[in-house]
C-alpha positions as CSV (number, residue, x, y, z in Angstrom):
1,M,118.6,32.6,56.3
2,K,115.0,32.2,57.4
3,T,112.7,31.6,54.4
4,S,109.0,32.5,53.9
5,I,106.5,32.7,51.1
6,A,103.2,34.5,50.7
7,T,100.2,32.2,50.1
8,V,99.3,34.4,47.1
9,S,102.4,33.1,45.3
10,I,101.0,29.6,44.5
11,S,97.8,28.1,43.4
12,G,95.2,26.0,45.2
13,E,93.1,26.1,48.3
14,L,94.7,27.2,51.5
15,P,95.3,23.7,53.0
16,D,97.0,22.6,49.8
17,K,99.1,25.8,49.7
18,L,100.3,25.2,53.2
19,A,101.2,21.6,52.5
20,A,103.2,22.6,49.4
21,I,105.0,25.3,51.3
22,A,105.9,23.0,54.1
23,T,107.0,20.2,51.8
24,A,109.3,22.7,49.9
25,G,111.2,23.4,53.1
26,F,110.1,27.0,54.0
27,D,110.3,28.1,57.6
28,G,107.3,30.5,57.5
29,V,104.3,31.7,55.5
30,E,102.6,35.0,54.9
31,I,98.9,34.7,55.1
32,F,97.3,36.7,52.3
33,E,94.0,38.0,53.4
34,N,92.0,36.7,50.4
35,D,93.2,33.2,51.0
36,F,92.1,33.5,54.6
37,L,88.7,35.0,53.7
38,A,88.0,32.2,51.1
39,F,88.7,29.5,53.7
40,D,85.7,28.2,55.8
41,G,87.6,27.7,59.0
42,S,88.2,30.2,61.8
43,P,91.4,32.2,62.2
44,T,92.3,29.8,65.0
45,D,91.8,26.9,62.6
46,V,94.2,28.5,60.2
47,G,96.8,29.1,62.8
48,R,96.6,25.5,63.9
49,M,96.9,24.3,60.4
50,V,100.0,26.4,59.9
51,R,101.7,25.2,63.1
52,D,100.8,21.6,62.3
53,Q,102.8,21.9,59.1
54,G,105.8,23.1,61.1
55,L,105.5,26.7,59.8
56,E,105.3,30.1,61.4
57,I,103.0,32.8,60.2
58,T,105.4,35.6,59.4
59,L,102.9,38.2,58.3
60,F,99.2,38.9,57.8
61,Q,98.6,41.1,54.8
62,P,97.6,43.5,53.2
63,F,96.0,46.4,55.1
64,R,95.3,49.1,52.5
65,D,94.6,52.8,52.3
66,F,95.5,53.7,55.9
67,E,97.7,56.7,56.3
68,G,96.7,60.3,55.5
69,M,93.0,59.8,55.3
70,P,90.6,62.8,56.0
71,E,87.8,62.4,58.6
72,P,85.5,60.5,58.9
73,H,87.6,58.0,56.8
74,R,90.6,58.3,59.2
75,S,88.5,57.0,62.2
76,R,87.2,54.1,60.1
77,T,90.7,53.1,59.2
78,F,91.6,52.7,62.8
79,D,88.4,50.7,63.4
80,R,89.4,48.4,60.5
81,A,92.9,48.0,61.9
82,E,91.5,46.9,65.3
83,R,89.5,44.2,63.5
84,K,92.6,43.0,61.7
85,F,94.4,42.9,65.0
86,D,91.6,40.7,66.4
87,V,92.2,38.2,63.5
88,M,96.0,38.3,63.9
89,Q,95.8,37.4,67.5
90,Q,93.6,34.4,66.7
91,L,95.9,33.4,63.8
92,G,98.9,33.6,66.1
93,T,101.0,36.2,64.2
94,D,102.3,39.5,65.4
95,L,103.1,41.4,62.2
96,L,100.7,43.3,59.9
97,L,101.7,44.7,56.5
98,V,100.3,48.2,55.7
99,C,101.0,49.3,52.1
100,S,101.2,52.9,51.1
101,N,97.9,54.6,50.3
102,V,96.5,54.7,46.8
103,S,93.2,56.2,47.6
104,P,92.4,59.4,45.6
105,I,91.0,61.0,48.7
106,S,94.2,60.4,50.7
107,L,96.2,63.5,51.9
108,G,99.9,63.8,51.5
109,G,102.4,64.9,54.0
110,I,105.1,62.8,55.8
111,D,104.3,64.3,59.2
112,R,100.6,63.5,58.8
113,A,101.4,59.9,57.9
114,A,103.9,59.6,60.7
115,A,101.4,60.7,63.2
116,D,98.9,58.1,62.0
117,F,101.5,55.4,62.3
118,H,102.5,56.5,65.8
119,E,98.9,56.2,66.9
120,L,98.6,52.8,65.2
121,G,101.8,51.7,66.9
122,E,100.3,52.6,70.3
123,R,97.2,50.4,69.5
124,A,99.4,47.6,68.2
125,A,101.6,47.7,71.3
126,R,98.7,47.2,73.6
127,R,98.1,43.8,72.0
128,G,101.8,42.9,71.6
129,L,101.6,43.3,67.8
130,K,103.8,45.1,65.2
131,V,103.0,47.0,62.0
132,G,105.3,47.1,58.9
133,Y,104.9,49.9,56.3
134,E,105.7,49.2,52.7
135,G,105.9,51.8,50.0
136,L,104.1,50.6,46.8
137,A,105.7,51.5,43.6
138,W,102.4,53.0,42.5
139,G,101.5,54.6,45.9
140,R,99.6,57.9,45.6
141,H,102.0,59.9,47.8
142,V,104.6,57.3,48.9
143,N,106.2,55.1,46.2
144,D,109.8,55.0,47.3
145,H,111.2,53.0,50.2
146,R,113.2,56.1,51.3
147,D,110.0,58.1,51.9
148,A,108.4,55.1,53.6
149,W,111.5,54.9,55.9
150,E,111.3,58.6,56.7
151,I,107.6,58.1,57.8
152,V,108.6,55.2,60.0
153,R,111.6,57.1,61.4
154,R,109.4,60.1,62.3
155,A,106.6,57.8,63.7
156,N,109.3,56.9,66.3
157,H,107.5,53.9,67.7
158,P,109.1,50.5,68.5
159,N,106.1,48.7,67.1
160,I,106.3,50.5,63.7
161,G,108.9,49.3,61.2
162,L,109.7,49.1,57.5
163,I,108.9,46.3,55.1
164,L,111.1,46.3,52.0
165,D,110.0,44.7,48.8
166,S,112.6,44.2,46.0
167,F,110.0,44.7,43.2
168,H,108.9,48.1,44.5
169,T,112.4,49.3,44.8
170,L,113.9,47.8,41.6
171,S,111.0,48.4,39.3
172,R,111.4,52.2,40.0
173,K,115.2,51.9,39.7
174,I,115.7,53.3,43.2
175,E,119.3,53.2,44.5
176,V,119.7,50.2,46.7
177,N,122.6,51.6,48.6
178,S,120.1,53.8,50.4
179,I,119.0,50.7,52.3
180,R,122.4,50.2,54.0
181,S,121.8,53.1,56.5
182,I,118.5,51.7,57.8
183,P,118.8,50.2,61.3
184,K,118.4,46.5,61.1
185,E,115.9,46.4,63.9
186,K,113.5,48.7,62.0
187,I,113.3,46.3,59.0
188,F,110.5,44.0,60.1
189,I,110.5,41.7,57.0
190,V,112.0,41.6,53.5
191,Q,109.9,40.5,50.5
192,L,111.5,39.4,47.4
193,A,110.4,39.0,43.8
194,D,112.1,39.2,40.4
195,A,110.5,40.1,37.0
196,P,111.4,40.2,33.4
197,L,112.2,43.7,32.1
198,I,109.0,44.9,30.4
199,D,108.0,48.4,29.7
200,M,104.5,48.6,31.0
201,D,102.3,50.1,33.8
202,L,103.9,49.3,37.2
203,L,100.8,47.9,38.8
204,Y,100.0,45.6,35.9
205,W,103.6,44.5,35.7
206,S,103.6,43.7,39.4
207,R,100.3,41.9,39.4
208,H,101.0,39.6,36.5
209,F,104.7,39.1,35.8
210,R,106.6,38.7,39.0
211,N,108.7,35.6,39.3
212,M,111.2,33.9,41.6
213,P,114.6,35.6,42.3
214,G,116.9,34.4,39.5
215,E,114.1,33.8,37.0
216,G,113.8,37.4,35.9
217,D,116.1,40.4,35.0
218,L,116.0,42.6,38.1
219,P,119.1,43.0,40.3
220,V,117.6,41.2,43.2
221,T,121.1,40.0,44.4
222,E,122.3,43.6,44.8
223,F,119.1,44.5,46.6
224,T,119.5,41.5,49.0
225,R,123.2,42.3,49.5
226,A,122.3,45.8,50.7
227,I,119.8,44.3,53.1
228,A,122.4,41.8,54.4
229,E,124.9,44.6,55.1
230,T,122.5,46.2,57.6
231,G,122.9,43.0,59.7
232,Y,119.3,42.1,59.1
233,D,118.7,38.5,60.3
234,G,114.9,38.2,59.9
235,Y,112.7,36.5,57.3
236,F,113.3,36.7,53.5
237,S,109.8,36.1,52.1
238,L,108.6,35.6,48.5
239,E,105.6,37.6,47.3
240,I,105.0,36.5,43.7
241,F,102.1,37.6,41.5
242,N,102.2,35.6,38.3
243,D,99.4,34.3,36.1
244,Q,101.3,31.1,35.2
245,F,102.0,30.3,38.8
246,R,98.3,30.8,39.7
247,G,97.4,28.2,37.2
248,G,100.3,25.8,37.9
249,A,100.8,23.0,40.4
250,A,101.5,24.3,43.9
251,K,104.3,21.9,44.9
252,P,106.8,22.5,42.1
253,I,106.3,26.2,42.2
254,A,106.8,26.2,46.0
255,A,109.9,24.1,45.4
256,D,111.2,26.6,42.8
257,G,110.7,29.4,45.4
258,H,112.7,27.7,48.1
259,R,115.5,26.8,45.6
260,S,115.5,30.5,44.5
261,L,116.0,31.7,48.0
262,I,118.8,29.2,48.8
263,Y,120.6,30.2,45.6
264,L,120.1,33.9,46.3
265,G,121.5,33.5,49.8
266,D,124.5,31.6,48.5
267,K,125.3,34.4,46.0
268,V,125.0,37.1,48.6
269,R,127.1,35.1,51.1
270,R,129.9,34.7,48.6
271,N,129.9,38.4,47.7
272,A,129.1,40.1,51.1
273,G,129.7,37.4,53.6
274,S,126.9,38.8,55.8
275,L,124.1,36.3,55.5
276,T,123.7,33.3,57.7
277,V,123.5,30.6,55.0
278,K,124.6,27.0,55.0
279,P,127.8,26.9,52.9
280,M,127.7,24.8,49.7
281,P,130.2,24.2,46.9
282,E,130.4,26.8,44.1
283,R,128.4,26.4,40.9
284,A,129.9,23.5,38.9
285,P,131.9,24.3,35.8
286,V,130.9,21.9,33.0
287,Q,133.7,20.5,30.9
288,R,131.6,18.6,28.3
289,V,128.6,16.4,27.8
290,G,129.6,12.9,29.0
291,F,126.9,10.9,27.3
292,V,123.2,11.0,26.3
293,E,121.2,7.8,27.0
294,F,118.2,6.5,25.1
295,A,115.6,4.1,26.6
296,A,114.1,1.8,24.0
297,A,112.7,-1.6,23.3
298,D,114.5,-3.9,21.0
299,E,112.5,-3.1,17.9
300,D,112.8,0.7,18.5
301,A,116.5,0.3,19.2
302,A,117.0,-1.3,15.8
303,E,115.6,1.8,14.1
304,L,117.5,4.1,16.4
305,T,120.9,2.4,15.9
306,A,120.3,2.3,12.2
307,I,120.0,6.1,12.2
308,L,123.1,6.4,14.4
309,K,125.1,4.3,12.0
310,T,124.1,6.5,9.0
311,L,125.3,9.4,11.1
312,G,128.7,7.7,11.4
313,F,128.5,6.3,14.9
314,R,130.0,2.9,15.6
315,K,129.1,0.5,18.3
316,A,132.2,0.8,20.6
317,A,131.2,-1.2,23.7
318,S,128.5,-3.0,25.6
319,H,127.7,-2.9,29.2
320,R,129.0,-5.9,31.3
321,S,125.7,-6.6,33.1
322,K,122.9,-4.7,31.3
323,K,121.5,-4.5,27.8
324,V,123.2,-1.2,27.1
325,D,125.3,-0.4,24.0
326,L,127.7,2.4,23.6
327,Y,127.8,4.2,20.2
328,Q,130.7,6.7,19.7
329,Q,132.0,9.2,17.3
330,G,134.6,11.8,18.2
331,D,133.9,12.9,21.8
332,I,130.2,12.0,21.5
333,R,128.9,9.0,23.4
334,I,125.3,7.7,22.9
335,L,124.0,4.9,25.1
336,V,121.1,2.8,23.9
337,N,119.4,1.1,26.8
338,T,117.1,-1.8,26.1
339,D,117.3,-3.4,29.6
340,E,114.0,-4.7,30.9
341,D,114.8,-3.7,34.5
342,G,115.6,-0.4,36.1
343,F,114.7,3.2,35.5
344,A,115.2,3.1,31.7
345,S,112.6,0.4,31.4
346,S,110.1,2.4,33.5
347,S,110.9,5.5,31.4
348,Y,110.2,3.6,28.2
349,A,106.9,2.3,29.5
350,V,105.7,5.9,30.1
351,H,107.4,7.9,27.3
352,G,108.2,5.4,24.6
353,S,111.6,5.5,23.0
354,S,113.3,8.7,24.2
355,A,116.6,10.4,25.3
356,Y,115.8,10.1,29.0
357,A,119.3,10.8,30.6
358,V,122.2,13.2,30.1
359,A,125.6,13.1,31.8
360,L,127.6,16.3,32.3
361,V,131.3,16.1,33.1
362,V,132.2,18.6,35.7
363,D,135.3,19.5,37.7
364,D,134.2,17.6,40.8
365,A,131.1,15.4,40.6
366,Q,130.8,15.0,44.4
367,Q,130.8,18.7,45.0
368,A,128.3,19.3,42.1
369,M,126.1,16.7,43.7
370,E,126.3,18.3,47.1
371,R,125.4,21.7,45.6
372,A,122.4,20.2,43.7
373,L,121.1,18.6,46.8
374,A,121.5,21.8,48.8
375,L,119.4,23.4,46.1
376,D,116.6,20.9,46.6
377,A,117.3,18.7,43.6
378,E,115.8,15.2,43.9
379,P,118.6,12.6,44.2
380,F,118.4,9.4,42.1
381,S,120.0,6.0,42.6
382,Q,119.4,2.4,41.6
383,P,121.3,-0.8,42.4
384,V,124.5,-1.6,40.4
385,A,126.2,-4.9,40.1
386,A,129.3,-5.7,42.2
387,G,132.4,-3.9,41.0
388,E,130.4,-1.4,38.8
389,V,130.4,2.3,39.2
390,E,127.5,4.1,40.9
391,L,127.0,7.4,39.2
392,P,125.7,10.4,41.2
393,A,122.5,11.6,39.6
394,V,119.5,13.8,40.2
395,R,116.1,14.0,38.5
396,G,115.9,16.5,35.7
397,V,113.5,17.7,33.0
398,G,110.4,15.6,32.6
399,G,111.5,13.3,35.4
400,G,114.5,12.1,33.4
401,L,118.0,11.8,34.8
402,L,121.0,14.1,35.0
403,Y,124.2,12.3,35.8
404,L,127.3,14.0,37.1
405,L,130.7,12.7,36.1
406,D,134.3,13.9,36.4
407,D,137.6,12.6,35.3
408,K,138.7,11.4,38.7
409,G,138.8,7.8,40.1
410,D,136.2,5.3,39.0
411,L,134.0,8.0,37.4
412,G,136.8,8.8,35.0
413,R,137.2,5.1,34.2
414,I,133.6,4.1,33.8
415,W,134.0,3.1,30.2
416,D,136.7,0.6,31.2
417,I,135.1,-0.6,34.3
418,D,131.4,-1.0,33.3
419,F,131.8,-1.7,29.5
420,E,133.5,-4.2,27.3
421,A,134.9,-3.1,24.0
422,S,133.0,-4.2,20.9
423,D,134.7,-4.6,17.5
424,E,131.8,-4.0,15.2
425,G,132.5,-5.3,11.7
426,G,131.4,-3.4,8.7
427,A,130.9,-0.2,10.7
428,A,129.7,2.9,8.8
429,E,132.1,5.6,7.8
430,G,132.7,8.3,10.4
431,A,131.2,11.6,9.4
432,G,133.4,14.0,11.2
433,L,131.1,14.7,14.2
434,R,133.3,16.0,17.0
435,C,131.2,16.8,20.0
436,V,127.7,17.7,21.2
437,D,127.0,21.3,20.2
438,H,123.8,21.6,22.1
439,I,120.9,19.7,23.6
440,A,117.4,20.9,23.0
441,Q,114.8,20.1,25.8
442,T,111.2,20.8,25.1
443,V,109.0,21.7,28.1
444,A,105.6,23.2,28.8
445,Y,106.0,27.0,28.7
446,E,105.1,27.4,32.3
447,E,107.9,25.0,33.3
448,M,110.7,27.1,31.7
449,P,111.5,29.2,34.8
450,T,111.8,26.1,36.8
451,W,114.5,24.5,34.6
452,L,116.3,27.8,33.9
453,L,116.7,28.2,37.7
454,F,117.6,24.6,38.1
455,Y,120.5,24.7,35.7
456,T,121.8,28.2,36.4
457,S,121.8,27.6,40.2
458,I,123.7,24.3,40.0
459,F,126.1,24.9,37.1
460,A,128.4,27.8,36.2
461,A,126.3,29.1,33.3
462,G,124.0,31.9,32.4
463,K,120.8,32.3,30.4
464,T,120.1,34.2,27.2
465,P,117.0,36.4,26.5
466,I,113.8,34.7,25.3
467,V,113.6,34.2,21.6
468,D,110.3,33.5,19.7
469,I,110.6,30.4,17.5
470,I,107.9,30.6,14.8
471,D,106.1,27.3,14.2
472,P,103.4,27.3,11.4
473,A,100.9,26.4,14.1
474,G,102.0,28.9,16.8
475,V,104.9,30.4,18.7
476,V,107.4,28.5,20.9
477,R,109.4,30.5,23.4
478,S,113.1,29.5,23.5
479,Q,115.8,30.3,26.1
480,V,119.3,29.0,26.3
481,V,121.5,28.0,29.3
482,E,125.1,28.2,28.2
483,N,128.6,28.8,29.6
484,A,131.3,31.0,28.2
485,T,133.3,28.2,26.6
486,G,130.4,26.6,24.8
487,S,131.0,23.3,26.6
488,L,127.4,23.5,28.0
489,R,124.6,24.6,25.7
490,L,121.0,23.6,26.6
491,T,118.1,25.1,24.7
492,L,114.8,25.1,26.5
493,N,111.8,25.4,24.2
494,G,108.5,26.2,25.9
495,A,105.4,24.9,24.1
496,E,102.0,26.6,24.7
497,N,99.8,24.5,22.4
498,R,99.9,20.9,21.1
499,R,99.6,21.9,17.5
500,T,103.2,23.1,17.4
501,L,106.0,20.5,16.8
502,A,107.1,21.1,20.4
503,G,103.6,20.8,21.7
504,H,103.1,17.6,19.7
505,F,106.3,16.1,21.2
506,I,105.1,16.8,24.8
507,A,101.6,15.5,24.2
508,E,102.7,12.3,22.4
509,T,105.6,11.4,24.7
510,F,103.6,12.3,27.9
511,G,105.9,15.0,29.2
512,S,108.9,17.2,28.7
513,G,112.2,15.9,27.5
514,I,115.0,16.0,25.1
515,Q,113.6,16.6,21.6
516,H,116.8,16.9,19.6
517,L,120.6,16.6,19.8
518,A,122.9,18.8,17.8
519,F,126.4,17.6,16.9
520,H,129.3,19.8,15.8
521,T,131.4,19.3,12.7
522,D,134.3,21.4,11.4
523,D,133.2,20.9,7.8
524,I,129.5,20.4,7.2
525,F,129.9,19.7,3.4
526,A,132.4,16.9,4.1
527,T,130.1,15.6,6.7
528,A,127.1,15.7,4.4
529,A,129.1,13.7,1.8
530,A,130.0,11.1,4.3
531,L,126.4,10.9,5.6
532,R,125.2,10.3,2.0
533,R,127.6,7.5,1.6
534,N,126.3,5.9,4.8
535,G,122.7,6.0,3.5
536,F,121.6,9.0,5.6
537,R,118.5,10.7,4.4
538,P,118.5,14.4,5.3
539,L,115.5,16.5,6.0
540,Q,114.2,17.9,2.8
541,I,114.1,21.7,2.8
542,S,111.8,23.7,0.5
543,P,113.7,24.9,-2.6
544,N,112.2,28.3,-2.1
545,Y,114.2,28.8,1.0
546,Y,117.5,28.9,-0.9
547,D,116.5,31.7,-3.3
548,D,115.6,33.8,-0.3
549,V,118.7,33.0,1.7
550,E,120.9,33.9,-1.2
551,A,119.3,37.3,-1.6
552,R,119.1,38.0,2.1
553,F,122.8,37.3,2.8
554,G,124.2,38.1,-0.6
555,L,125.6,34.6,-0.9
556,E,127.6,33.5,-4.0
557,P,125.3,31.4,-6.2
558,A,127.8,28.5,-6.1
559,L,127.5,28.3,-2.3
560,T,123.7,28.5,-2.5
561,E,123.7,25.5,-4.9
562,R,125.9,23.5,-2.5
563,L,123.5,24.3,0.4
564,R,120.5,23.4,-1.7
565,A,122.1,20.1,-2.9
566,E,122.7,19.0,0.7
567,N,119.6,20.5,2.3
568,I,121.8,22.7,4.6
569,L,120.4,25.8,6.2
570,Y,122.4,28.9,6.7
571,D,122.5,31.9,9.1
572,R,124.8,34.6,10.0
573,D,125.2,37.1,12.9
574,E,127.7,39.8,13.7
575,H,130.1,37.2,15.0
576,G,130.1,34.7,12.2
577,E,128.4,32.0,10.2
578,Y,126.2,29.0,11.0
579,F,125.3,25.9,9.0
580,Q,122.6,23.4,9.9
581,L,121.7,19.9,8.6
582,Y,118.8,17.9,10.0
583,S,117.5,14.4,10.1
584,P,113.8,13.6,9.7
585,T,111.9,12.9,12.9
586,Y,112.3,9.7,14.9
587,G,109.4,8.5,17.1
588,E,107.1,11.3,18.1
589,G,109.1,14.3,17.0
590,F,112.7,13.6,18.1
591,F,115.4,14.5,15.5
592,F,119.2,15.0,15.1
593,E,120.9,18.2,14.0
594,I,124.4,18.7,12.7
595,V,125.9,22.2,12.9
596,E,129.1,24.0,11.9
597,R,129.6,27.3,13.6
598,H,132.3,30.0,13.1
599,G,132.0,32.5,15.9
600,Y,128.2,32.5,15.5
601,R,126.5,32.7,19.0
602,G,122.9,31.8,18.2
603,Y,121.0,28.7,17.3
604,G,119.5,29.4,13.9
605,A,116.2,30.8,15.2
606,A,115.5,32.5,11.9
607,N,115.5,29.1,10.2
608,A,113.2,27.4,12.7
609,I,110.0,27.9,10.7
610,F,111.5,26.2,7.6
611,R,112.9,23.1,9.4
612,I,109.7,22.8,11.5
613,A,107.5,22.8,8.4
614,A,109.7,20.1,6.9
615,L,109.9,18.1,10.1
616,K,106.1,18.1,10.6
617,K,105.7,16.2,7.3
618,H,107.3,13.2,9.0
619,L,105.0,13.0,12.1
620,R,102.5,10.3,12.6
621,P,99.1,11.6,11.3
622,E,96.6,12.7,14.0
623,G,94.3,9.9,15.0
624,L,96.6,7.0,14.4
625,P,97.4,5.1,17.6
626,R,100.8,5.4,19.3
627,I,102.5,2.0,19.5
628,I,104.9,1.1,22.3
629,G,106.9,-2.1,22.1
C-alpha cells in the first residue's frame, strides 16, 4: 500500500509540512496549489525539497472549472492548463487533478465534457503527463463518481483517468459497489477522508469537518475495499480539510494520518485480501486493567497513600530494587512510584504527582506490541535490574506510558519476580472494590481524534458517539473507547478552555493525562459504610440535587434519603441503574470515583455538572503558586 497525503491536510509552511510528512513515513505527497503559491521558491526548488525528504509528488492540484465551458472561456481553460503543465514539469510530477466544474456558466452534457478531456489528454500526452478527473459532491453538472467515470470512459484517452475521493462518494451515499467495475488502470489515484455524520451543506461539511479514516463515521473501509477489488495498486492519499488540523501541530497530525492508512489497509486486507499490506497481528483483546501507576515525591505519596487507605487499599508489596509500592484491593492494583531515577521521576518533574502509566492485560503482549509498532506507536524502554521483568510499553496520552502485559511467562509472574510481599499492620478495612470500571483521560479537544484512533486501531474496541459534558464554565466533549465485555473502558474528555475542570487539569499539570479512576463495587451502600469507617471523606453533593433526582426518576423517598446521606449520585438508562460516589480532588484536579452499575451502559453524563461544581470547590484558588516537591 503506497501512502500519500495532501499538503492542505496539515498546518505550517511548506518546508515544515514536507518534513512532517516524511517523518510520519508517507511515500508521497500531493502538492496543493495554494501551498506552492505561498512559497517563495521556484517549482524546481519545491521538487528538490520533496525528493530530498525521500518523497514523491503524487499529484498537483486542483485545476478548477475546466470542462463544458462556453467560448471564449473554453479556450482560456486550455491556456490555463498549459501553464499548470509547465509548473508540473518543473515540480517533477506527472498527474494533475481536475475537479468537476462548479461555474454557473458551465454547460452540461457528458459528450461535451468528454470531448474537452480528450483534447486535454492530447495536450498532456505531448508532455508525458496525465490528468485525473474527480467528481465533486457539489459539482454543478457532475457530482457522482459514476458520471465522472462515464466522461473518462467516453474521453477514451490513455492520459485521462479517474480520481476517486471517499468523501465525495460517501457523503452523497453513492453505492460503492459501482467502483468494482472500473478498470484499475483508469483509476489514477485514490483520495481518502472520513467525517462525522453531520446534516449540513456538503461544501461546508467537506471544507471544515473531514478527518482521518477511522476518526469519523463514514464507511471508508467499504469504499477502500471496493477500490482494492479492482486490483488497484497505486497511491492511497489523504485529503483532509479540518479547522482543528489547520491550527494543530503538523507532526502529530501527519503521524495520525499515516497510522490511519496503515490501520485501514489492515482492515481491508483481512476482509478482502486484495491489498498489498504488511501483515500485522490482529487487534489485541483486553482482559483487564493490570495496574495504574502514580509518580510522586515522598510528601505527595504520603497524601496519596492516605487516600488509598481510606478507600480500602492495603499495601501488598514493594519493588525489590525501586521505591515503588503496590496497593491492592480486589483485582485493582495501584503502584506509587517515588523513585528518584527513571521515567517516573522525569514525569513527576514535569507534571507533578500524577497517574502517568497504565498497564493493560491482553491475550498476547508481544503480538500487541508488534501491532502497536506497526501502527507507528512510539516504543518505550528503560533499564531494569538483573533478573527483573522488562515490560513492553509504548508512549501514550500526554507522553505517559501504556504497558502491555499478559498471563504468560515472566509477564504473568511479575508480582512474584519484581515485588516482595508486605504485611502492612493495621491496614484499613476493605471496601468491596472489585476492579477498575473505567479510566478517564483528559486531553485537549483537538487531540481526541488522535487517541481514539490510537486505541481503536491497536485494541479490539470501539468508540461511542460524542457526549457533551456540561461544566459550569463551559462544555467538555466526551467519547469512550470500550469493548463488548466492559474489561476496557477509557473515557476521553476533550477540554476547550482552561476554566472548565478538565481545562484546569491540563493547564496545571502541563498536559493531557489520567484525571480520574473509577472503581466498581457490587454494593455501593456497603462500600460507602466501609469507607466512612476508614475515615474517607466523600465529595459533598448539593442537597438540591436529591429532590430533583427523586422527582425525575420517581425514586422511593427512602432510597433518596440513603443517596443523600452518602452523597451518592444516581442515573438510569433503558438498560439499568448506575450509582456514583466521588472523592474530593487530589493535586490539580485528580479524583477517584466508585460506581455500581446494573446493565447501565453510560457513564453518568447527566450528573457531570453536579459533581464538577462540587469538585471545583476543592481546587487550589487561581493565583496561588503550584508547589512540586
